[in-house]
N, C-alpha and C positions, 0 to 999 in steps of 0.2 A: 299677190293682189296689193301687198303693202309697198311695193315698188312703184305703183301708178300713181300720178299726180292727184288723181280723184279718189285715192284710197279712203280718205275719210268720209266722203259722200256714200262710196261702196258699203263701207263697214256700217255705215247707219241704216242702208237700204236693206242689207244682210238681216242686221239685226231685227228689223222691222218685220222681214218675211219670215225668219226662222226663231225669233226669241232669242237669239245668241249672236254675239259679236263673232264666234270662231266660224271659219270658213268649212262648211260641209263637204264630205267627199261626193255626194250625189245629192241631187234634188229630184224627187219624183213625184209628179202632181202638185208641186209647191211644199212639199213635206221633205224635210232634211234627214238625211242619213250621215251621222257625224264621222264614224269611223270605218275603216277598212274591217276590222273584226266585226261591225255590225252587218256591212254587205255580205260577208263570208256566211254569217250566222242564218241571215235572210235567205240567201241562195241554197244553203244546204238545207234548211227546213221547207223550200219551196214557196215562201212566202215573198220572195223578191220577185219572182215570176209574177204572182198574184197582184203586187202593188202595182208593177210596171203596166200590167194588162188592165187593171182598173183604171189608171191615169190614162187609158187611151193609146198606149203605145204597142208595139207589136215586137215579139222576140222571134227572131230566125224565120222572118217572113214579112210579107207586105200583103195589104189588103187587096183583093181583086176587085177591078173597075166594074160597074153592071156592064153587062153584055158582052164581056170578053171571056174567052175560055183558056 
């Protein structure tokens, strides 16, 4: 991100969204996950899938449209 011409603006937006100027590894439902270790711990405990699902996303599948079999 620091190589972009608009890096200063993006850093301000990032800080506003995450309360930190550091680039998170992952944003889920607007909430930052800042480290790979944190992602691994959440995945191992089963919490990552819960967080992703609660944010409205699907894992290993897609929603079926109404009236489709």
